[in-house]
ROMARDREN-618370 format. One record per residue (C-alpha): residue in three letters; x, y, z. Coordinates in steps of 0.02 Angstrom, whole numbers, m for minus. Example, Ala and Ser with C-alpha at 12.3 -4.5 7.8 and 13.67 -1.06 7.14 Angstrom:
PT|ALA|615|m225|390
PT|SER|684|m53|357
//
This chain:
PT|UNK|m2974|587|m6249
PT|UNK|m3150|590|m6323
PT|UNK|m3174|776|m6349
PT|UNK|m3104|771|m6526
PT|UNK|m3210|624|m6581
PT|UNK|m3144|481|m6687
PT|UNK|m3045|602|m6794
PT|UNK|m2925|631|m6649
PT|UNK|m2860|452|m6670
PT|UNK|m2800|483|m6848
PT|UNK|m2618|434|m6873
PT|UNK|m2604|347|m6704
PT|UNK|m2529|174|m6680
PT|UNK|m2646|97|m6553
PT|UNK|m2626|m63|m6453
PT|UNK|m2784|m145|m6385
PT|UNK|m2765|m258|m6233
PT|UNK|m2912|m348|m6150
PT|UNK|m3083|m276|m6186
PT|UNK|m3256|m308|m6112
PT|UNK|m3340|m476|m6144
PT|UNK|m3395|m487|m6324
PT|UNK|m3348|m408|m6491
PT|UNK|m3337|m226|m6434
PT|UNK|m3149|m210|m6460
PT|UNK|m3161|m292|m6633
PT|UNK|m3294|m166|m6682
PT|UNK|m3196|m24|m6604
PT|UNK|m3044|m75|m6706
PT|UNK|m3146|m50|m6865
PT|UNK|m3197|124|m6809
PT|UNK|m3018|173|m6766
PT|UNK|m2951|101|m6929
PT|UNK|m3081|198|m7028
PT|UNK|m3026|354|m6935
PT|UNK|m2847|329|m6995
PT|UNK|m2767|238|m6848
PT|UNK|m2661|80|m6859
PT|UNK|m2724|m53|m6739
PT|UNK|m2634|m193|m6648
PT|UNK|m2711|m316|m6523
PT|UNK|m2647|m436|m6391
PT|UNK|m2746|m593|m6344
PT|UNK|m2724|m677|m6175
PT|UNK|m2850|m819|m6184
PT|UNK|m2973|m906|m6297
PT|UNK|m3111|m782|m6261
PT|UNK|m3000|m638|m6316
PT|UNK|m2953|m733|m6473
PT|UNK|m3136|m768|m6518
PT|UNK|m3180|m584|m6522
PT|UNK|m3017|m509|m6585
PT|UNK|m2987|m419|m6749
PT|UNK|m2880|m514|m6875
PT|UNK|m2693|m524|m6847
PT|UNK|m2694|m512|m6656
PT|UNK|m2537|m553|m6558
PT|UNK|m2551|m700|m6436
PT|UNK|m2470|m690|m6265
PT|UNK|m2452|m866|m6198
PT|UNK|m2323|m841|m6062
PT|UNK|m2333|m834|m5873
PT|UNK|m2383|m675|m5782
PT|UNK|m2204|m629|m5736
PT|UNK|m2156|m633|m5921
PT|UNK|m2290|m507|m5969
PT|UNK|m2200|m341|m5933
PT|UNK|m2052|m384|m6045
PT|UNK|m2169|m451|m6181
PT|UNK|m2275|m294|m6171
PT|UNK|m2124|m179|m6187
PT|UNK|m2063|m279|m6336
PT|UNK|m2231|m256|m6423
PT|UNK|m2228|m69|m6385
PT|UNK|m2056|m55|m6465
PT|UNK|m2079|m168|m6615
PT|UNK|m2249|m96|m6662
PT|UNK|m2200|84|m6618
PT|UNK|m2355|103|m6510
PT|UNK|m2404|278|m6455
PT|UNK|m2572|238|m6374
PT|UNK|m2638|91|m6272
PT|UNK|m2824|57|m6244
PT|UNK|m2888|m70|m6118
PT|UNK|m3041|m114|m6014
PT|UNK|m3020|m100|m5826
PT|UNK|m2856|m40|m5752
PT|UNK|m2852|m153|m5598
PT|UNK|m2834|m320|m5686
PT|UNK|m2659|m391|m5646
PT|UNK|m2598|m384|m5826
PT|UNK|m2671|m211|m5851
PT|UNK|m2594|m144|m5690
PT|UNK|m2422|m187|m5758
PT|UNK|m2465|m111|m5927
PT|UNK|m2527|48|m5844
PT|UNK|m2366|70|m5746
PT|UNK|m2259|44|m5901
PT|UNK|m2358|164|m6011
PT|UNK|m2351|300|m5878
PT|UNK|m2162|276|m5857
PT|UNK|m2133|282|m6044
PT|UNK|m2250|427|m6078
PT|UNK|m2364|326|m6192
PT|UNK|m2544|384|m6192
PT|UNK|m2662|266|m6100
PT|UNK|m2850|257|m6121
PT|UNK|m2954|154|m6001
PT|UNK|m3129|92|m6040
PT|UNK|m3246|51|m5897
PT|UNK|m3431|36|m5863
PT|UNK|m3508|209|m5869
PT|UNK|m3496|330|m5725
PT|UNK|m3664|394|m5786
PT|UNK|m3786|252|m5811
PT|UNK|m3876|190|m5907
PT|UNK|m3833|233|m6088
PT|UNK|m3649|281|m6062
PT|UNK|m3479|197|m6054
PT|UNK|m3318|273|m5988
PT|UNK|m3160|311|m6085
PT|UNK|m3033|406|m5982
PT|UNK|m2849|447|m5994
PT|UNK|m2728|380|m5861
PT|UNK|m2856|276|m5764
PT|UNK|m3031|264|m5694
PT|UNK|m3114|276|m5523
PT|UNK|m2976|283|m5391
PT|UNK|m2846|309|m5529
PT|UNK|m2945|447|m5611
PT|UNK|m2875|622|m5629
PT|UNK|m3046|703|m5639
PT|UNK|m3042|860|m5531
PT|UNK|m3121|838|m5360
PT|UNK|m3132|1020|m5313
PT|UNK|m3305|1101|m5308
PT|UNK|m3221|1266|m5354
PT|UNK|m3167|1193|m5521
PT|UNK|m3343|1147|m5574
PT|UNK|m3430|1301|m5504
PT|UNK|m3310|1414|m5598
PT|UNK|m3336|1331|m5767
PT|UNK|m3466|1406|m5882
PT|UNK|m3629|1313|m5894
PT|UNK|m3639|1188|m6036
PT|UNK|m3775|1078|m6108
PT|UNK|m3744|900|m6160
PT|UNK|m3811|821|m6317
PT|UNK|m3973|723|m6308
PT|UNK|m3945|545|m6249
PT|UNK|m3983|399|m6365
PT|UNK|m4055|262|m6256
PT|UNK|m3971|92|m6267
PT|UNK|m4111|m14|m6194
PT|UNK|m4096|m181|m6107
PT|UNK|m3922|m258|m6126
PT|UNK|m3937|m406|m6007
PT|UNK|m3965|m544|m6134
PT|UNK|m3831|m474|m6250
PT|UNK|m3705|m473|m6106
PT|UNK|m3758|m648|m6055
PT|UNK|m3734|m714|m6232
PT|UNK|m3560|m636|m6249
PT|UNK|m3511|m702|m6077
PT|UNK|m3562|m881|m6121
PT|UNK|m3465|m876|m6284
PT|UNK|m3312|m795|m6202
PT|UNK|m3303|m920|m6060
PT|UNK|m3334|m1068|m6175
PT|UNK|m3195|m1015|m6294
PT|UNK|m3078|m986|m6146
PT|UNK|m3109|m1161|m6081
PT|UNK|m3093|m1247|m6251
PT|UNK|m2932|m1155|m6294
PT|UNK|m2853|m1172|m6122
PT|UNK|m2715|m1287|m6193
PT|UNK|m2659|m1143|m6306
PT|UNK|m2658|m1015|m6164
PT|UNK|m2619|m1132|m6020
PT|UNK|m2523|m1002|m5918
PT|UNK|m2662|m874|m5918
PT|UNK|m2735|m822|m5749
PT|UNK|m2899|m728|m5758
PT|UNK|m2944|m592|m5631
PT|UNK|m3104|m690|m5597
PT|UNK|m3146|m877|m5601
PT|UNK|m3140|m934|m5782
PT|UNK|m3227|m1101|m5806
PT|UNK|m3389|m1177|m5865
PT|UNK|m3441|m1185|m5681
PT|UNK|m3466|m997|m5685
PT|UNK|m3634|m1038|m5763
PT|UNK|m3693|m1107|m5596
PT|UNK|m3700|m937|m5506
PT|UNK|m3795|m864|m5653
PT|UNK|m3925|m1003|m5641
PT|UNK|m3932|m984|m5452
PT|UNK|m3950|m797|m5471
PT|UNK|m4098|m817|m5589
PT|UNK|m4184|m932|m5464
PT|UNK|m4149|m813|m5320
PT|UNK|m4216|m666|m5418
PT|UNK|m4387|m747|m5431
PT|UNK|m4380|m816|m5255
PT|UNK|m4343|m650|m5172
PT|UNK|m4467|m559|m5284
PT|UNK|m4603|m664|m5202
PT|UNK|m4527|m659|m5028
PT|UNK|m4506|m470|m5029
PT|UNK|m4677|m430|m5100
PT|UNK|m4743|m272|m5019
PT|UNK|m4573|m211|m4957
PT|UNK|m4561|m72|m5087
PT|UNK|m4735|m11|m5045
PT|UNK|m4690|0|m4861
PT|UNK|m4526|91|m4893
PT|UNK|m4612|219|m5003
PT|UNK|m4756|251|m4884
PT|UNK|m4751|217|m4696
PT|UNK|m4559|210|m4691
PT|UNK|m4528|352|m4815
PT|UNK|m4391|464|m4748
PT|UNK|m4360|347|m4602
PT|UNK|m4230|227|m4674
PT|UNK|m4050|232|m4731
PT|UNK|m4009|134|m4888
PT|UNK|m3845|36|m4895
PT|UNK|m3792|m15|m5072
PT|UNK|m3673|m163|m5077
PT|UNK|m3534|m199|m5202
PT|UNK|m3492|m358|m5297
PT|UNK|m3369|m464|m5195
PT|UNK|m3229|m452|m5325
PT|UNK|m3258|m271|m5379
PT|UNK|m3100|m166|m5389
PT|UNK|m3193|m28|m5296
PT|UNK|m3192|m145|m5146
PT|UNK|m3027|m237|m5169
PT|UNK|m2918|m94|m5229
PT|UNK|m3003|72|m5194
PT|UNK|m3068|47|m5017
PT|UNK|m3005|m1|m4845
PT|UNK|m3126|m147|m4827
PT|UNK|m3067|m327|m4844
PT|UNK|m3235|m392|m4903
PT|UNK|m3420|m357|m4919
PT|UNK|m3456|m440|m4749
PT|UNK|m3327|m324|m4669
PT|UNK|m3418|m173|m4742
PT|UNK|m3586|m240|m4684
PT|UNK|m3521|m266|m4508
PT|UNK|m3447|m91|m4502
PT|UNK|m3608|m7|m4560
PT|UNK|m3727|m106|m4449
PT|UNK|m3616|m79|m4296
PT|UNK|m3608|107|m4330
PT|UNK|m3796|119|m4355
PT|UNK|m3828|21|m4194
PT|UNK|m3722|146|m4096
PT|UNK|m3774|308|m4180
PT|UNK|m3932|282|m4283
PT|UNK|m4077|390|m4219
PT|UNK|m4217|299|m4131
PT|UNK|m4358|258|m4250
PT|UNK|m4249|248|m4405
PT|UNK|m4212|91|m4505
PT|UNK|m4068|18|m4604
PT|UNK|m4105|m58|m4775
PT|UNK|m3961|m158|m4850
PT|UNK|m3978|m192|m5036
PT|UNK|m3886|m333|m5122
PT|UNK|m3797|m296|m5286
PT|UNK|m3891|m379|m5432
PT|UNK|m3732|m460|m5502
PT|UNK|m3690|m533|m5331
PT|UNK|m3857|m622|m5316
PT|UNK|m3794|m789|m5380
PT|UNK|m3633|m789|m5279
PT|UNK|m3675|m736|m5102
PT|UNK|m3827|m715|m4992
PT|UNK|m3789|m610|m4838
PT|UNK|m3959|m639|m4756
PT|UNK|m3891|m742|m4611
PT|UNK|m3746|m622|m4579
PT|UNK|m3860|m469|m4576
PT|UNK|m3987|m557|m4466
PT|UNK|m3856|m619|m4342
PT|UNK|m3771|m450|m4327
PT|UNK|m3933|m355|m4306
PT|UNK|m3994|m481|m4176
PT|UNK|m3832|m471|m4075
PT|UNK|m3838|m281|m4075
PT|UNK|m4020|m273|m4024
PT|UNK|m4085|m191|m4183
PT|UNK|m4161|m342|m4272
PT|UNK|m4326|m250|m4298
PT|UNK|m4240|m102|m4379
PT|UNK|m4134|m189|m4511
PT|UNK|m4192|m260|m4678
PT|UNK|m4093|m352|m4812
PT|UNK|m4169|m339|m4986
PT|UNK|m4128|m386|m5164
PT|UNK|m4220|m323|m5317
PT|UNK|m4328|m178|m5264
PT|UNK|m4344|m29|m5382
PT|UNK|m4189|75|m5348
PT|UNK|m4254|247|m5401
PT|UNK|m4401|225|m5281
PT|UNK|m4284|176|m5140
PT|UNK|m4171|327|m5171
PT|UNK|m4317|447|m5180
PT|UNK|m4385|395|m5009
PT|UNK|m4220|361|m4918
PT|UNK|m4162|471|m4774
PT|UNK|m3983|443|m4831
PT|UNK|m3872|323|m4930
PT|UNK|m3711|235|m4878
PT|UNK|m3596|145|m5001
PT|UNK|m3414|110|m5043
PT|UNK|m3413|176|m5221
PT|UNK|m3549|143|m5348
PT|UNK|m3648|228|m5484
PT|UNK|m3789|218|m5357
PT|UNK|m3701|367|m5278
PT|UNK|m3728|479|m5429
PT|UNK|m3907|419|m5439
PT|UNK|m3934|465|m5256
PT|UNK|m3865|639|m5289
PT|UNK|m3988|661|m5433
PT|UNK|m4128|641|m5303
PT|UNK|m4042|757|m5180
PT|UNK|m4024|614|m5055
PT|UNK|m3886|637|m4924
PT|UNK|m3740|522|m4966
PT|UNK|m3594|449|m4868
PT|UNK|m3453|370|m4970
PT|UNK|m3342|245|m4879
PT|UNK|m3221|213|m5022
PT|UNK|m3133|316|m5156
PT|UNK|m3261|394|m5274
PT|UNK|m3237|532|m5402
PT|UNK|m3395|620|m5339
PT|UNK|m3343|620|m5156
PT|UNK|m3324|807|m5127
PT|UNK|m3391|947|m5020
PT|UNK|m3563|998|m5080
PT|UNK|m3607|827|m5147
PT|UNK|m3567|701|m5009
PT|UNK|m3554|702|m4821
PT|UNK|m3372|732|m4773
PT|UNK|m3380|682|m4590
PT|UNK|m3362|509|m4509
PT|UNK|m3493|374|m4534
PT|UNK|m3545|378|m4352
PT|UNK|m3601|560|m4373
PT|UNK|m3688|533|m4540
PT|UNK|m3843|456|m4461
PT|UNK|m3889|618|m4373
PT|UNK|m4003|719|m4487
PT|UNK|m3940|883|m4416
PT|UNK|m3770|848|m4494
PT|UNK|m3839|834|m4670
PT|UNK|m3822|977|m4793
PT|UNK|m3929|990|m4949
PT|UNK|m3847|920|m5106
PT|UNK|m3784|1066|m5209
PT|UNK|m3893|1040|m5363
PT|UNK|m3794|1163|m5469
PT|UNK|m3630|1077|m5425
PT|UNK|m3705|906|m5463
PT|UNK|m3770|960|m5635
PT|UNK|m3605|1041|m5682
PT|UNK|m3507|889|m5623
PT|UNK|m3621|768|m5718
PT|UNK|m3611|871|m5877
PT|UNK|m3422|878|m5862
PT|UNK|m3414|688|m5850
PT|UNK|m3522|667|m6004
PT|UNK|m3422|795|m6103
PT|UNK|m3250|730|m6056
PT|UNK|m3253|545|m6013
PT|UNK|m3421|470|m6063
PT|UNK|m3475|396|m6229
PT|UNK|m3658|368|m6268
PT|UNK|m3673|183|m6304
PT|UNK|m3646|8|m6234
PT|UNK|m3511|m125|m6234
PT|UNK|m3639|m260|m6266
PT|UNK|m3774|m190|m6379
PT|UNK|m3738|m76|m6526
PT|UNK|m3834|85|m6552
PT|UNK|m3886|119|m6731
PT|UNK|m3760|257|m6762
PT|UNK|m3701|306|m6935
PT|UNK|m3512|289|m6955
PT|UNK|m3482|183|m6799
PT|UNK|m3464|m6|m6806
PT|UNK|m3454|m6|m6615
PT|UNK|m3619|86|m6605
PT|UNK|m3551|235|m6507
PT|UNK|m3600|418|m6518
PT|UNK|m3435|511|m6534
PT|UNK|m3501|685|m6498
PT|UNK|m3366|819|m6512
PT|UNK|m3359|927|m6356
PT|UNK|m3327|1113|m6368
PT|UNK|m3167|1188|m6301
PT|UNK|m3169|1272|m6131
PT|UNK|m3193|1460|m6162
PT|UNK|m3065|1588|m6106
PT|UNK|m3190|1648|m5976
PT|UNK|m3148|1498|m5866
PT|UNK|m3058|1555|m5709
PT|UNK|m2871|1523|m5699
PT|UNK|m2892|1397|m5558
PT|UNK|m3010|1295|m5665
PT|UNK|m2891|1300|m5814
PT|UNK|m2744|1241|m5710
PT|UNK|m2840|1096|m5637
PT|UNK|m2906|1045|m5808
PT|UNK|m2734|1049|m5888
PT|UNK|m2655|957|m5742
PT|UNK|m2783|819|m5758
PT|UNK|m2747|798|m5942
PT|UNK|m2932|817|m5981
//
């Protein structure tokens, strides 16, 4: 979808559904219009309305009325492409099913597979819905390619926070207009409370955990397994894994480590930064470790420097996170417990979790496979930029680098070509 650059959208009639928090979709609409596309937009709440391009269509009905409304918009506006952010939101799930059935091209934006500095735009769906090939043979038989130099985005936190405040405020104020809308997450002014709590906890745990990073990178280097947690309402947990909740995942991992973890090794469980204000699993981790007799071998941490942790870890366990790709960049053994696009032979451990703890079962990360896979992602489904902070890019109101990828040469093996074509990439 991105390999032809903005020019590939010329002449298309594009419908935008919900975008990320902030004005990204409004800015994107300007880019697409300048490229020769005709743009339509549907708003579902006050936050959508605040950041929409002019002339957006308002959907004010109940959830069960959405599929018929969506199909009517597709017909009346003669839509041939739909773009949305996140394919697991209830309204977007219905839209995805309809576009696939009707053969309308679907593009899904999501936070970048490769972070920082990239966002994802992929046909058909992302993560567990992705059609990115998962065969090592495909990548190892493609010719080597180099990706363009990355333009660094910088810190986006305060931009994202500002857009979130404005989005939630507008959604609350305009609730009477969109009274039937049901957000995929809590949508009220009280959502500011976890953000304030998270800020306090960040400083609190920074003091409490002073010296932990130094210990993990020295005396415990190579002697601990890092467990990276998800956000409680992340689709990677709720939709693309077999775990009911974060506590369920924690219990599974600690129990497995207690049974099979080598003597002398430790388990380090790291909280997700965006979960900091919502849940603190300290008591759960402590109680489980105590009951299993491994209290001295289990740590629960918050904001330690992730690259340092990955560099010194004996192995990494997670459901599905960009932490996984970061771990592979350090050559750290990785066990994925959910559905991840990088979960394949040569990159991740393919056996059961109980066996992962034994170092003899680890195989070195195939560096060549990792580099080819990463470059493929950047070429095919990653855009250099941010949803929240614009890069200074000539010709792009959204602040994205629309680099045009080269076509796959004829020298690619037939197996690789068939997989590529079948994936629509």
